[in-house]
C-alpha positions as a printed NumPy array, in Angstrom:
array([[-26.886,   6.448,  -4.673],
       [-23.399,   6.929,  -3.233],
       [-22.119,  10.5  ,  -3.256],
       [-18.399,  10.443,  -3.941],
       [-16.206,  12.533,  -1.678],
       [-12.502,  12.508,  -2.49 ],
       [-10.735,  11.551,   0.755],
       [ -7.869,  13.778,   1.795],
       [ -4.439,  12.68 ,   2.968],
       [ -5.227,  13.204,   6.659],
       [ -8.428,  11.121,   6.452],
       [ -6.611,   8.261,   4.72 ],
       [ -3.729,   8.388,   7.229],
       [ -6.177,   8.265,  10.147],
       [ -7.779,   5.164,   8.61 ],
       [ -4.374,   3.565,   8.077],
       [ -3.641,   4.161,  11.768],
       [ -6.571,   1.886,  12.71 ],
       [ -4.552,  -1.052,  11.302],
       [ -2.184,  -2.385,  14.002],
       [ -0.011,  -4.262,  11.495],
       [  0.465,  -1.166,   9.317],
       [  1.428,   0.763,  12.446],
       [  3.903,  -1.949,  13.495],
       [  5.46 ,  -1.7  ,  10.027],
       [  5.659,   2.07 ,  10.442],
       [  3.958,   2.922,   7.147],
       [  3.199,   6.603,   6.65 ],
       [  1.08 ,   7.956,   3.834],
       [  2.947,  10.887,   2.252],
       [  0.753,  11.682,  -0.786],
       [ -2.704,  10.699,  -1.999],
       [ -5.163,  11.637,  -4.713],
       [ -7.381,   9.846,  -7.246],
       [ -4.292,   9.166,  -9.404],
       [ -2.388,   7.271,  -6.727],
       [ -0.718,   7.184,  -3.345],
       [  2.78 ,   7.247,  -1.933],
       [  3.996,   5.767,   1.348],
       [  7.2  ,   5.824,   3.353],
       [  8.303,   2.969,   5.569],
       [ 11.433,   3.203,   7.679],
       [ 13.792,   0.231,   7.901],
       [ 13.445,  -2.134,  10.85 ],
       [ 15.783,  -5.04 ,  11.515],
       [ 12.682,  -7.131,  12.241],
       [ 11.96 ,  -7.009,   8.48 ],
       [ 14.887,  -9.343,   7.814],
       [ 14.021, -12.843,   6.68 ],
       [ 17.636, -13.86 ,   6.155],
       [ 19.942, -12.082,   8.581],
       [ 23.14 , -13.511,   7.081],
       [ 22.274, -12.087,   3.637],
       [ 20.535,  -8.977,   4.949],
       [ 17.439,  -9.869,   2.93 ],
       [ 14.006,  -8.455,   3.754],
       [ 11.346, -11.13 ,   4.233],
       [  9.13 , -11.442,   1.157],
       [  6.013, -11.147,   3.308],
       [  7.037,  -7.645,   4.374],
       [  7.501,  -6.567,   0.747],
       [  4.195,  -8.215,  -0.23 ],
       [  2.446,  -6.311,   2.558],
       [  3.885,  -3.018,   1.299],
       [  2.731,  -3.852,  -2.254],
       [ -0.761,  -4.745,  -1.004],
       [ -1.062,  -1.67 ,   1.22 ],
       [ -0.129,   0.807,  -1.507],
       [ -2.33 ,  -0.848,  -4.122],
       [ -5.408,  -1.038,  -1.902],
       [ -4.983,   2.557,  -0.72 ],
       [ -4.737,   3.672,  -4.363],
       [ -8.168,   2.093,  -4.841],
       [ -9.56 ,   3.504,  -1.589],
       [ -8.39 ,   7.012,  -2.538],
       [-10.028,   6.643,  -5.956],
       [-13.387,   5.207,  -4.829],
       [-13.865,   7.044,  -1.541],
       [-14.738,   3.913,   0.459],
       [-13.006,   0.886,   1.931],
       [-12.002,  -2.146,  -0.115],
       [-10.653,  -5.65 ,   0.45 ],
       [ -8.002,  -7.603,  -1.438],
       [ -9.322, -10.547,  -3.452],
       [ -6.214, -11.275,  -5.527],
       [ -2.58 , -10.176,  -5.297],
       [  0.502, -10.909,  -7.361],
       [  3.956,  -9.856,  -6.197],
       [  7.257,  -9.885,  -8.096],
       [ 10.591,  -9.569,  -6.288],
       [ 13.333,  -7.723,  -8.171],
       [ 16.274,  -7.519,  -5.791],
       [ 17.521,  -7.141,  -2.248],
       [ 16.685,  -3.908,  -0.496],
       [ 19.432,  -1.813,   1.022],
       [ 18.997,  -0.733,   4.638],
       [ 17.066,   2.509,   4.784],
       [ 13.601,   3.921,   4.202],
       [ 11.342,   2.417,   1.557],
       [  9.219,   4.473,  -0.838],
       [  6.083,   2.691,  -1.978],
       [  3.763,   3.935,  -4.737],
       [  0.292,   2.732,  -5.647],
       [ -1.613,   3.537,  -8.839],
       [ -5.119,   2.567,  -9.921],
       [ -5.234,   0.609, -13.179],
       [ -9.008,   0.263, -13.507],
       [-11.708,   1.466, -11.152],
       [-15.004,  -0.374, -11.453],
       [-18.301,  -0.246,  -9.594],
       [-17.497,  -3.392,  -7.603],
       [-14.018,  -4.59 ,  -8.581],
       [-10.939,  -2.452,  -9.107],
       [ -7.331,  -3.167, -10.047],
       [ -4.234,  -1.309,  -8.875],
       [ -0.491,  -1.772,  -9.053],
       [  2.301,  -0.747,  -6.749],
       [  6.069,  -0.551,  -6.551],
       [  8.471,  -0.723,  -3.628],
       [ 11.771,   1.186,  -3.863],
       [ 14.676,   0.96 ,  -1.432],
       [ 16.631,   3.903,  -0.023],
       [ 18.709,   4.077,  -3.239],
       [ 15.494,   4.322,  -5.309],
       [ 16.032,   0.808,  -6.706],
       [ 12.896,  -1.2  ,  -7.488],
       [ 12.879,  -4.18 ,  -5.098],
       [  9.284,  -5.414,  -5.485],
       [  6.176,  -4.678,  -7.513],
       [  2.736,  -6.139,  -7.859],
       [ -0.846,  -5.863,  -8.939],
       [ -4.03 ,  -6.652,  -7.08 ],
       [ -7.76 ,  -6.869,  -7.527],
       [ -9.917,  -5.311,  -4.834],
       [-13.613,  -5.392,  -4.009],
       [-15.46 ,  -2.288,  -2.872],
       [-16.861,  -2.605,   0.65 ],
       [-19.952,  -0.916,   1.97 ],
       [-17.832,   0.706,   4.659],
       [-16.91 ,   4.375,   4.874],
       [-13.29 ,   5.441,   5.255],
       [-14.065,   7.359,   8.411],
       [-15.498,   5.609,  11.437],
       [-18.093,   7.251,  13.6  ]])
């Protein structure tokens, strides 16, 4: 039987730092508990998919949606998870500046869980949102 231990912010941030892509993005976990997570991601010009329009590439926004949603699940279940389905909606162009990304569990199950997330630009405008389904992995958050 798995004994649940609520992971703290520092433990989750250390795990995030094992992901080279998340570190390239510059994502920083700023809040976490069983009710959800919050991230910050500073603007990088490399995020642009259309330089002439100043538009962030959709893949960057999808990654932020996925990261916040999966970490909402990880914080709630106390173990690692993997994405098995993800839907992303794009709501507008982001203004240059830091992003705030929130993730909230919708349903936590024994094997499968669902979470949603939202990406806000520096003016607190919703620029992307999404929902994913995640499978619990038999892998602890901390690595020995």
